[in-house]
C-alpha positions in Angstrom: 12.6 112.7 -231.5 10.2 110.5 -233.5 7.6 107.8 -232.8 6.1 105.0 -234.8 2.8 104.6 -233.0 -0.2 106.9 -233.0 -1.3 107.2 -229.4 -4.8 108.3 -228.4 -6.1 109.5 -225.2 -6.1 106.8 -222.5 -4.4 104.4 -224.9 -2.0 103.4 -222.1 -4.8 101.2 -220.9 -4.8 98.9 -223.9 -1.8 99.7 -226.1 1.8 98.8 -225.4 4.5 101.3 -226.0 8.2 100.7 -226.6 11.0 102.8 -225.1 11.1 105.1 -228.1 7.5 106.0 -227.5 8.0 107.2 -223.9 9.2 110.8 -223.3 11.6 111.6 -220.5 13.4 114.7 -219.4 16.5 113.4 -221.2 14.6 113.9 -224.5 15.0 117.7 -224.2 17.5 119.4 -226.5 20.3 121.7 -225.5 18.3 124.9 -226.0 15.6 123.6 -223.7 18.1 122.6 -221.1 19.7 126.0 -221.2 16.4 127.7 -220.6 15.9 125.5 -217.5 19.4 126.3 -216.2 19.0 130.0 -216.8 15.9 130.1 -214.7 17.6 128.2 -211.9 20.6 130.5 -212.0 18.3 133.6 -212.0 16.5 132.2 -209.0 19.7 131.5 -207.1 21.5 134.7 -208.0 18.7 137.3 -208.2 15.6 136.1 -206.5 16.6 134.2 -203.4 18.8 137.0 -202.0 15.7 139.3 -201.8 13.0 136.6 -201.3 11.8 138.3 -198.1 11.0 141.5 -200.0 9.3 139.5 -202.7 7.1 137.8 -200.1 6.3 141.2 -198.7 5.0 142.2 -202.2 7.5 145.0 -202.4 6.7 146.2 -205.9 10.0 148.1 -206.1 11.7 144.7 -205.9 9.1 142.6 -207.7 8.8 144.7 -210.8 12.5 144.8 -211.7 12.7 141.0 -211.2 9.7 140.6 -213.4 11.5 142.6 -216.1 14.7 140.6 -215.7 12.7 137.4 -216.3 11.8 138.9 -219.7 15.5 139.4 -220.4 15.9 135.6 -220.0 13.4 135.0 -222.7 10.8 133.5 -220.5 7.9 135.5 -221.9 9.0 134.7 -225.4 9.2 131.0 -224.9 5.8 130.0 -226.2 5.5 132.8 -228.7 5.8 131.5 -232.3 9.0 132.4 -234.1 7.0 134.4 -236.7 5.9 136.7 -233.9 9.5 137.1 -232.7 9.4 134.4 -230.0 11.4 131.3 -229.3 8.7 128.8 -230.2 10.1 126.3 -227.7 7.3 123.7 -228.1 5.4 121.6 -225.5 8.4 119.5 -224.2 10.6 122.5 -223.7 7.8 124.4 -221.9 7.3 121.4 -219.6 10.9 121.6 -218.6 10.7 125.3 -218.1 7.7 124.9 -215.8 9.7 122.4 -213.7 12.3 125.1 -213.2 9.8 127.8 -212.2 9.5 126.3 -208.7 12.9 127.6 -207.9 11.7 131.2 -208.1 9.6 130.9 -204.9 6.5 133.1 -204.8 7.8 135.2 -207.8 7.0 132.2 -209.9 3.3 132.9 -209.6 3.8 136.5 -210.9 6.1 135.5 -213.7 4.2 132.5 -215.0 0.7 133.8 -214.6 1.8 136.5 -217.0 3.7 134.2 -219.3 1.1 131.5 -219.5 -2.6 132.2 -218.8 -2.0 136.0 -219.1 -0.3 136.0 -222.6 -1.2 132.8 -224.4 -4.8 133.7 -225.1 -3.6 136.7 -227.1 -1.1 134.5 -229.0 -3.7 131.8 -229.7 -6.8 133.9 -230.4 -5.8 137.5 -231.0 -6.3 139.3 -234.3 -3.2 140.7 -236.0 -4.1 144.2 -234.8 -4.4 142.9 -231.2 -1.1 141.0 -231.4 0.6 144.1 -232.9 -0.6 146.3 -230.1 0.0 144.1 -227.0 2.4 141.2 -227.7 5.6 143.1 -227.8 5.2 144.9 -224.4 4.1 141.6 -222.9 7.2 139.8 -224.2 9.5 142.5 -222.9 7.9 142.8 -219.6 6.8 146.4 -220.1 3.2 145.2 -219.5 2.0 142.6 -217.0 -1.0 140.4 -217.8 -3.6 138.6 -215.7 -6.3 136.0 -216.4 -9.7 137.1 -215.0 -12.2 134.3 -215.1 -13.1 133.2 -211.5 -16.0 134.9 -209.7 -17.4 134.6 -206.2 -20.2 132.3 -207.4 -18.3 130.4 -210.1 -14.9 128.7 -209.6 -14.6 125.4 -211.4 -18.1 126.1 -212.9 -16.6 128.8 -215.1 -19.5 128.9 -217.6 -21.8 130.1 -214.8 -20.1 133.5 -214.5 -22.4 136.5 -213.8 -20.4 139.4 -215.3 -22.1 140.9 -218.2 -21.1 142.9 -221.3 -23.6 145.0 -223.1 -23.0 146.8 -226.4 -23.5 150.5 -226.2 -25.9 152.4 -228.5 -23.0 153.6 -230.7 -21.8 150.1 -231.2 -18.3 151.1 -230.2 -17.8 149.6 -226.8 -19.1 146.8 -224.6 -20.0 148.0 -221.1 -18.9 145.4 -218.6 -20.3 145.0 -215.1 -19.6 142.3 -212.5 -16.9 141.0 -210.2 -13.9 138.7 -210.2 -12.1 136.9 -207.4 -8.8 135.2 -206.8 -7.1 136.9 -209.8 -3.4 136.4 -209.8 -1.4 139.6 -210.6 -4.5 141.7 -210.3 -2.8 144.3 -208.1 -0.1 145.0 -210.7 -1.4 143.9 -214.1 -1.8 146.3 -217.0 -3.8 143.9 -219.2 -6.5 141.4 -218.2 -7.9 138.5 -220.2 -11.4 139.1 -219.0 -14.5 136.8 -219.4 -18.0 138.1 -219.4 -21.4 137.2 -221.0 -22.6 139.4 -223.8 -26.2 140.3 -223.1 -25.9 137.9 -220.1 -25.9 134.9 -222.4 -22.8 134.6 -224.7 -19.6 133.6 -222.9 -16.9 135.9 -224.4 -13.3 136.8 -223.8 -12.0 140.4 -223.9 -8.7 142.2 -223.6 -9.3 144.8 -220.8 -6.7 147.4 -220.0 -6.4 148.5 -216.4 -6.9 152.1 -217.4 -10.2 151.7 -219.3 -12.1 153.1 -216.3 -14.3 151.4 -213.8 -11.7 148.7 -213.0 -11.6 148.6 -209.2 -9.0 146.3 -207.8 -9.4 145.3 -204.2 -6.8 144.7 -201.5 -4.4 141.8 -201.8 -5.6 138.5 -200.3 -3.6 137.3 -197.2 -2.5 133.9 -198.5 -1.2 130.9 -196.6 1.4 130.3 -199.3 2.9 132.1 -202.4 2.8 135.2 -200.2 4.6 137.3 -202.8 1.8 136.9 -205.3 -0.7 139.7 -205.8 -4.1 137.9 -205.7 -7.1 140.2 -205.5 -10.8 140.6 -206.2 -11.9 143.0 -208.9 -15.1 145.0 -209.1 -16.1 146.0 -212.6 -18.4 149.1 -212.9 -19.4 150.2 -216.4 -16.0 149.3 -217.8 -16.0 150.4 -221.5 -14.1 147.9 -223.6 -13.7 148.7 -227.3 -15.4 146.2 -229.7 -12.0 145.6 -231.3 -10.9 144.1 -228.0 -13.1 141.1 -228.2 -10.7 138.1 -228.0 -11.7 135.4 -230.4 -15.4 135.5 -231.3 -18.5 136.6 -229.3 -20.0 133.6 -227.7 -16.9 131.5 -228.0 -15.0 132.5 -225.0 -15.1 128.9 -223.7 -12.5 128.0 -226.4 -10.2 130.6 -225.0 -10.6 129.4 -221.5 -10.4 125.7 -222.2 -7.4 125.9 -224.5 -5.6 127.9 -221.8 -6.6 125.8 -218.8 -6.0 122.3 -220.3 -2.5 123.3 -221.2 -2.1 124.7 -217.7 -2.9 121.4 -216.1 0.0 119.7 -218.1 2.3 122.5 -217.1 1.3 122.3 -213.4 2.4 118.7 -213.3 6.0 119.4 -214.1 5.9 122.5 -211.9 5.0 120.3 -209.0 7.9 117.9 -210.0 10.3 120.8 -209.6 8.8 121.7 -206.2 9.1 118.0 -205.1 12.7 117.8 -206.1 13.5 120.9 -204.1 11.7 119.5 -201.1 13.7 116.2 -201.3 17.0 118.0 -201.7 16.4 120.2 -198.7 15.2 117.3 -196.6 18.1 115.0 -197.5 20.7 117.8 -196.9 19.3 118.6 -193.5 19.1 114.9 -192.6 22.8 114.5 -193.2 23.7 117.7 -191.2 21.4 117.1 -188.2 23.0 114.8 -185.6 21.2 112.9 -182.8 22.7 110.5 -180.4 26.0 111.0 -182.2 24.8 110.1 -185.6 23.3 112.0 -188.6 19.5 111.4 -188.6 19.9 110.3 -192.2 21.1 107.0 -190.7 17.8 106.4 -188.8 15.4 104.0 -190.4 12.3 106.2 -190.1 14.1 109.1 -191.8 15.4 106.8 -194.6 11.8 105.6 -195.1 10.6 109.1 -195.5 13.3 110.0 -198.0 12.7 106.8 -199.9 9.0 107.5 -200.0 9.7 111.0 -201.3 11.9 109.7 -204.1 9.4 107.1 -205.1 6.5 109.5 -205.4 8.7 112.0 -207.2 9.8 109.4 -209.7 6.2 108.4 -210.5 5.0 112.0 -210.9 8.0 113.0 -213.1 7.5 109.9 -215.3 3.8 110.7 -215.7 4.3 114.4 -216.3 6.9 114.1 -219.0 5.1 111.1 -220.7 2.0 113.3 -220.9 3.9 116.2 -222.3 5.4 113.9 -224.8 2.0 112.7 -226.0 0.9 116.3 -226.6 4.2 117.2 -228.2 4.0 114.2 -230.6 0.3 114.8 -231.4 1.1 118.3 -232.6 4.4 117.4 -234.4 2.5 114.7 -236.4 0.3 117.3 -237.9 1.2 119.2 -241.2 3.4 122.2 -240.9 0.5 124.6 -241.5 -2.0 122.8 -239.3 0.3 122.6 -236.3 0.5 126.4 -236.2 -3.3 126.8 -235.7 -5.3 127.1 -232.5 -7.4 124.1 -233.6 -4.3 121.9 -233.6 -3.6 122.8 -230.0 -7.2 122.3 -229.0 -7.3 119.0 -230.7 -4.1 117.8 -229.0 -5.1 119.0 -225.6 -8.5 117.5 -225.9 -7.2 114.2 -227.0 -5.0 113.9 -223.9 -7.1 115.9 -221.4 -7.5 112.8 -219.2 -3.7 112.3 -218.9 -3.3 116.0 -218.3 -5.8 115.9 -215.4 -4.4 112.7 -214.0 -0.9 114.0 -214.1 -1.8 117.3 -212.6 -3.7 115.7 -209.7 -1.0 113.1 -208.9 1.8 115.7 -209.0 0.0 118.3 -206.9 -0.8 115.7 -204.3 2.7 114.4 -204.4 4.3 117.8 -203.8 2.1 118.4 -200.7 3.1 115.0 -199.3 6.8 115.7 -199.9 6.5 119.1 -198.3 5.0 117.4 -195.2 7.7 114.8 -195.1 10.4 117.5 -195.4 8.8 119.4 -192.6 8.7 116.3 -190.4 12.3 115.5 -191.1 13.2 119.0 -189.9 11.3 118.4 -186.7 10.5 121.6 -184.8 12.7 123.6 -187.1 10.4 122.7 -190.0 7.9 125.1 -188.5 10.3 128.0 -188.5 10.7 130.6 -191.2 14.5 130.5 -190.6 14.7 127.1 -192.3 14.0 126.3 -195.9 
């Protein structure tokens, strides 16, 4: 897939684009489509039959499913080929994220590990760090989590209070503080942790659960994604070896921003998958539910809701894949050596950060509206756990 124009961030406002410049789901290759199908098959055959146990956070069910996801190659998808991964690329990853919605609440566990839990190591890890941790992360032997948010700093990530102080021997950073809303915290073996060295220098670390002083609190009682382990963490004199600094001291913001900007793009196609599922379930029920001798799908108000769902879904999917295409082409236009670097990813994500944010916002609002429409079409049954 090639393009003739060089698109810049927000260029859609003033620059025309021909059909060859617009990325759609149909532009994915066979390998990328097979990955999407394998995830949907895995969801249907392995996850949905035990979804009640997943939602109950039964680790004896969740952990084997987590490991089976590794067998599908999910955790290898974004890993470069030189590290033994699949190196799918941005467009393939966007498609994969659309399929994650079929996994129910297991999707949070699987993709918090695959994405924000593992990518910082791939993008910023030293060779020694990669050699130590990447293989068990790809095979599912280890589970990862991304520990950034704190009670006093959510979107204001640079305002974290957790501190890291070098000990007298110069061998370990001693970390103190707290984290909140950390996905996979109850089960994770490795944390991408952020703290300020000497209370000033925002820095990323690789923190193992067993380092000592890592006190994971109880699972939060969530309104949705109930099978996800989301907990607070109290850090009390946690000794992290100096060789476990991820990236450079004082440059943890690069680790965080590179990870989160890409995450916004991914979330857009994830919401598209959720929206499609809502529309399918609603349309199916509308054809099966009869009132006054006719399926309610023949009623104007129901048809209006289904049409509105399809319209919003079409717009979100178009924006999500066009944005993914912009990032994909920006990276592909670089030289072979340059495109392998973290700077290349940072550059591409920064260029289209506006589109990523727009697309994520539109898609996340879309999927909530579609979920509400689906609930309304189901009537009273929409409020029952017995119905999808």
